[in-house]
C-alpha positions as CSV (number, residue, x, y, z in Angstrom):
1,M,49.5,18.7,27.5
2,S,48.2,18.8,24.0
3,E,45.6,21.5,23.2
4,S,42.2,20.2,22.0
5,L,41.9,19.9,18.3
6,P,39.2,20.4,15.8
7,L,36.3,17.9,15.6
8,V,36.2,15.8,12.7
9,S,32.7,13.9,12.6
10,S,31.7,11.0,10.5
11,P,28.2,9.8,11.4
12,P,27.8,6.4,12.0
13,E,25.0,4.4,10.0
14,P,22.2,4.1,11.4
15,T,22.4,7.4,13.0
16,F,21.4,7.0,17.0
17,L,17.9,8.6,17.6
18,P,16.4,7.5,20.9
19,P,13.0,8.6,21.8
20,R,12.6,12.2,23.0
21,L,12.0,11.3,26.6
22,L,15.5,9.6,26.6
23,R,17.4,12.5,24.9
24,H,18.8,14.6,27.6
25,P,22.4,13.4,28.6
26,D,21.4,13.3,32.2
27,V,18.5,11.1,31.4
28,Q,20.7,8.8,29.3
29,N,23.2,8.6,32.1
30,L,20.7,7.7,34.7
31,A,18.9,5.2,32.3
32,S,22.2,3.4,31.9
33,S,23.3,3.3,35.5
34,L,20.2,2.8,37.5
35,G,19.2,-0.6,38.9
36,F,16.3,-0.9,36.6
37,R,18.7,-1.6,33.7
38,A,20.7,-3.9,35.8
39,A,17.8,-5.8,36.6
40,A,16.4,-6.0,33.1
41,L,19.8,-7.5,32.1
42,K,19.9,-10.0,34.7
43,R,16.4,-11.2,33.4
44,R,17.9,-11.3,29.9
45,V,20.9,-13.2,31.0
46,S,18.8,-15.7,32.8
47,R,16.6,-16.0,29.6
48,L,19.0,-16.1,27.0
49,G,21.9,-17.8,29.0
50,L,25.7,-16.6,29.3
51,P,28.1,-19.0,30.4
52,T,30.5,-17.3,32.5
53,E,34.0,-18.4,34.0
54,Q,35.7,-16.4,36.6
55,V,39.5,-16.1,35.5
56,E,42.9,-14.9,36.9
57,L,45.6,-14.0,34.6
58,D,49.2,-13.9,35.2
59,C,50.5,-10.6,33.8
60,G,54.2,-11.1,34.5
61,D,56.2,-9.5,37.7
62,G,53.8,-10.9,40.0
63,V,50.9,-9.0,38.8
64,R,47.5,-10.7,38.5
65,L,44.4,-9.3,36.8
66,A,40.9,-11.0,37.1
67,G,38.2,-11.1,34.4
68,E,35.3,-13.0,33.1
69,L,35.1,-15.4,30.1
70,N,32.1,-15.9,28.0
71,L,33.3,-18.5,25.8
72,Q,31.6,-19.5,22.6
73,P,32.4,-23.1,21.8
74,G,33.7,-23.3,18.2
75,S,33.8,-19.6,17.6
76,E,36.6,-18.0,15.5
77,R,36.0,-14.4,17.0
78,L,37.2,-13.2,20.5
79,L,35.9,-9.9,21.7
80,I,38.1,-8.2,24.6
81,L,36.3,-5.5,26.4
82,F,37.5,-2.9,28.8
83,H,35.5,-1.0,31.4
84,G,35.8,2.6,32.5
85,W,37.3,4.0,35.6
86,E,35.6,2.6,38.9
87,G,33.6,0.3,36.6
88,S,34.0,-3.5,36.2
89,S,33.7,-6.7,34.3
90,K,30.2,-6.6,35.9
91,S,29.1,-3.2,34.7
92,A,25.8,-2.9,33.0
93,Y,27.4,-1.6,29.7
94,M,30.1,-4.4,29.8
95,L,27.3,-7.1,30.6
96,S,25.1,-5.7,28.0
97,A,27.9,-5.8,25.1
98,A,29.0,-9.3,26.4
99,L,25.6,-10.7,25.9
100,H,24.9,-9.1,22.6
101,F,28.1,-10.4,21.1
102,H,27.9,-13.9,22.7
103,Q,24.5,-14.2,21.1
104,A,26.0,-13.1,17.8
105,G,28.6,-16.2,18.1
106,Y,31.7,-14.4,19.6
107,S,33.8,-15.4,22.6
108,V,33.9,-12.6,25.1
109,F,36.5,-11.7,27.8
110,R,35.6,-8.9,30.2
111,L,38.8,-7.7,31.8
112,N,39.1,-6.0,35.4
113,F,41.8,-3.5,35.7
114,R,43.8,-3.7,38.9
115,D,41.8,-2.6,41.9
116,H,38.4,-2.9,40.0
117,G,35.5,-5.1,40.6
118,D,36.5,-7.5,43.4
119,S,40.2,-7.5,42.5
120,H,41.8,-5.2,45.4
121,H,43.5,-8.1,47.1
122,L,45.3,-9.6,44.1
123,N,48.1,-6.7,44.0
124,E,49.8,-4.7,46.6
125,E,50.3,-1.5,44.7
126,L,47.3,0.8,43.6
127,F,45.9,1.0,40.4
128,T,47.0,3.9,38.2
129,S,45.9,4.8,34.5
130,T,49.6,4.5,33.6
131,R,49.9,0.8,34.3
132,L,49.6,0.0,30.5
133,D,52.0,-3.1,30.6
134,E,50.1,-5.2,32.8
135,V,46.9,-4.6,30.5
136,I,48.8,-5.4,27.4
137,N,50.3,-8.5,29.1
138,A,46.5,-9.5,30.1
139,V,45.3,-9.2,26.4
140,K,48.5,-11.5,25.4
141,S,47.5,-13.9,28.1
142,V,44.1,-14.2,26.9
143,Q,44.9,-14.7,23.3
144,A,47.3,-17.4,24.3
145,R,44.9,-19.1,26.7
146,W,41.9,-18.9,24.3
147,P,43.3,-18.6,20.8
148,H,40.6,-17.5,18.2
149,H,41.2,-16.7,14.4
150,R,40.1,-13.0,14.8
151,S,40.4,-10.7,17.8
152,Y,38.5,-7.5,18.7
153,L,39.2,-4.9,21.4
154,A,36.7,-2.4,22.6
155,G,36.9,-0.1,25.6
156,F,34.6,2.4,27.4
157,S,35.7,5.9,28.8
158,L,39.0,5.5,30.4
159,G,38.9,1.9,29.0
160,G,38.7,3.5,25.5
161,N,41.9,5.2,26.4
162,F,43.5,1.8,27.3
163,A,42.2,0.2,24.2
164,L,43.5,3.1,22.1
165,R,47.1,2.5,23.8
166,V,47.0,-1.1,23.4
167,G,46.1,-0.8,19.7
168,L,49.2,1.6,19.5
169,A,51.5,-1.2,21.3
170,A,50.0,-4.3,19.6
171,P,52.4,-4.7,16.6
172,H,55.4,-4.3,18.9
173,R,54.1,-6.4,21.7
174,G,52.9,-9.7,19.9
175,I,49.2,-8.8,19.9
176,A,47.2,-9.6,17.0
177,L,44.0,-7.3,16.7
178,N,41.9,-7.1,13.7
179,Q,40.1,-3.8,15.0
180,V,39.8,-1.7,18.0
181,A,37.1,0.6,19.0
182,A,37.0,3.2,21.8
183,V,33.7,4.6,23.2
184,C,33.8,8.0,24.6
185,P,37.4,7.6,25.4
186,V,39.2,9.8,27.7
187,I,41.6,11.7,25.4
188,H,42.7,14.7,27.4
189,P,42.6,13.5,31.2
190,A,43.4,16.9,32.5
191,L,40.4,18.5,30.5
192,T,38.3,15.7,31.3
193,L,38.8,16.5,35.1
194,D,37.9,20.1,34.1
195,A,34.9,18.9,32.2
196,L,33.6,16.7,35.3
197,E,33.9,19.5,37.7
198,Q,31.9,21.7,35.1
199,A,29.2,19.1,34.5
200,G,27.3,19.5,37.7
201,P,28.1,18.3,41.3
202,L,26.4,14.9,40.8
203,Y,29.0,13.9,38.2
204,E,31.8,14.6,40.4
205,Y,30.2,13.2,43.6
206,Y,29.5,10.0,41.6
207,F,33.3,9.3,40.9
208,V,34.5,10.7,44.2
209,R,32.2,8.3,46.0
210,K,33.2,5.4,44.1
211,W,37.0,6.2,44.1
212,R,36.9,6.5,47.9
213,R,35.0,3.5,48.4
214,S,37.8,1.6,46.2
215,L,40.5,3.0,48.1
216,M,39.0,2.1,51.5
217,N,38.5,-1.5,50.0
218,K,42.3,-1.4,49.1
219,L,43.1,-0.3,52.6
220,R,41.2,-3.2,54.1
221,H,43.6,-5.4,52.2
222,F,46.7,-3.5,52.7
223,P,46.4,-1.4,55.9
224,H,50.1,-0.3,55.9
225,Y,49.2,2.3,53.4
226,G,47.5,4.1,56.3
227,Y,45.5,6.8,54.4
228,G,42.3,6.3,56.0
229,K,42.4,9.7,58.0
230,E,43.5,11.8,55.1
231,L,41.0,10.2,52.8
232,K,38.1,11.4,54.8
233,A,39.0,15.0,54.2
234,L,39.2,14.7,50.2
235,T,35.9,15.4,48.8
236,T,36.8,16.5,45.4
237,L,38.5,14.6,42.4
238,R,41.3,17.4,42.2
239,S,42.1,17.1,45.8
240,L,42.2,13.1,45.5
241,H,44.4,13.4,42.6
242,D,46.6,15.9,44.2
243,F,47.2,13.6,47.4
244,F,47.5,10.4,45.5
245,V,49.5,11.2,42.5
246,P,52.8,12.3,44.3
247,R,52.6,9.6,46.8
248,F,51.6,6.5,44.7
249,T,52.8,7.2,41.1
250,P,56.1,8.1,39.8
251,Y,54.8,11.8,38.8
252,P,55.3,14.8,41.2
253,H,52.0,16.4,40.1
254,R,48.6,15.5,38.6
255,D,49.5,17.3,35.3
256,D,52.4,15.2,34.7
257,Y,50.5,12.2,35.6
258,F,47.6,13.1,33.4
259,A,50.1,14.1,30.5
260,A,51.6,10.4,30.8
261,Y,48.5,8.8,29.4
262,A,47.0,11.6,27.3
263,L,46.8,11.1,23.5
264,D,47.0,13.2,20.6
265,S,46.8,13.0,16.8
266,A,50.6,12.4,16.4
267,Q,50.5,9.3,18.5
268,L,47.0,8.1,17.0
269,A,48.6,8.6,13.6
270,R,51.0,5.4,14.4
271,L,47.9,3.4,14.6
272,S,48.4,0.2,12.4
273,V,45.3,-1.4,13.5
274,P,41.8,-0.2,12.2
275,T,40.4,1.9,14.9
276,T,37.3,3.7,15.5
277,I,36.4,6.3,18.1
278,I,32.7,6.6,18.9
279,N,31.3,9.7,21.0
280,S,28.4,11.9,21.2
281,K,28.2,15.7,20.9
282,D,26.2,15.8,24.5
283,D,28.9,13.8,26.5
284,P,29.6,16.1,29.5
285,I,32.7,14.1,30.5
286,T,34.8,13.2,27.5
287,R,33.6,15.9,25.4
288,A,33.4,15.4,21.7
289,D,35.2,18.8,21.1
290,L,38.3,17.1,22.8
291,L,38.6,14.4,20.2
292,P,41.7,14.2,18.1
293,L,41.8,15.4,14.4
294,A,41.3,12.4,12.4
295,D,42.0,13.8,9.0
296,G,44.7,12.2,7.2
297,L,45.0,9.2,9.9
298,E,44.7,6.0,7.8
299,N,43.8,3.7,10.5
300,L,41.3,6.0,12.5
301,S,37.9,6.9,11.9
302,I,35.9,9.0,14.3
303,E,31.9,8.7,14.7
304,V,29.9,11.5,16.6
305,T,26.4,11.2,17.3
306,D,23.9,14.0,18.6
307,Y,22.9,11.9,21.6
308,G,24.2,9.3,23.8
309,S,25.8,11.3,26.8
310,H,28.8,9.3,28.3
311,C,28.9,5.7,27.0
312,A,25.0,5.3,27.6
313,F,23.4,5.3,24.0
314,I,20.2,4.0,25.5
315,Q,18.1,3.3,22.6
316,D,14.5,2.6,24.2
317,F,12.6,2.1,27.4
318,Q,13.7,-1.7,27.7
319,F,17.2,-0.2,28.3
320,N,18.7,-1.7,25.2
321,S,22.1,-0.1,24.0
322,W,22.6,1.3,20.5
323,I,26.5,1.0,21.1
324,D,26.3,-2.8,21.3
325,R,24.7,-3.0,17.7
326,R,27.0,-0.4,16.2
327,L,30.2,-2.4,17.6
328,L,28.9,-5.5,16.1
329,Q,28.3,-3.7,12.7
330,L,31.9,-2.5,12.9
331,F,33.6,-5.8,14.1
332,S,31.4,-7.8,11.4
């Protein structure tokens, strides 16, 4: 596992500065994830309209991934979005970005990773964060089925990690990307697990609850896995990883698994696609001090805000997201 590297900060323009009552990182995360925001987004989608097509993609070797297409007829620009761990194409931040970009004239494709959203039935083997090939093939499939003159890729949290890895692989795998952005990406998974445990019990409980629910959903479709009894006794992220990694990945220990999708400056130096990482100083999960060193990396820039917490960046009491505007600035 690579050590954390010095932080290089290049503040975005304009700087994100929410109202005082929205500045605390826990408030940002709550405002981003509570039902109030989802309800506000549904009203906005209903008012503005967001044509949506449910799609299944053939990703090779029998793998199928699901997603949602928001096609903009006549557009030359396509944005592909990756959600975070245990999020989905319907997560509030995904829907918010899709609506913002669609209103700006972009077509948008929101991909579900394996076993995310309602896709647990599509593939027998479980999701792992090292299943990069199928995500690369999904991007290729989207570009082939809905060709656009310019393509952009953005990911959130674990989706940011996938976006960076797809950006690295793009030139060698026949993927044409004009730009990549990673919002609060997981860079060092092992240190991210440490940060989650230190951030407070509610953060870990949130992910434990969502992962366990997802794993039970998988078990309903594929009961031969038979881990239901063991799952009931696993109440921490560390114990869940210690159980599932040696059984359902090629790696004997969670540290080997984490190292397999960690990123460092040496890897990111190979980026040939212009790439931006955006994080906040108060992110309790993918902490800004874990970001890679950007000095001397030709195609990577790093933007760090004072506020925003983990992928939230809620800018007002109407639950609008500053990150939507910033991504549109970058991709324009």
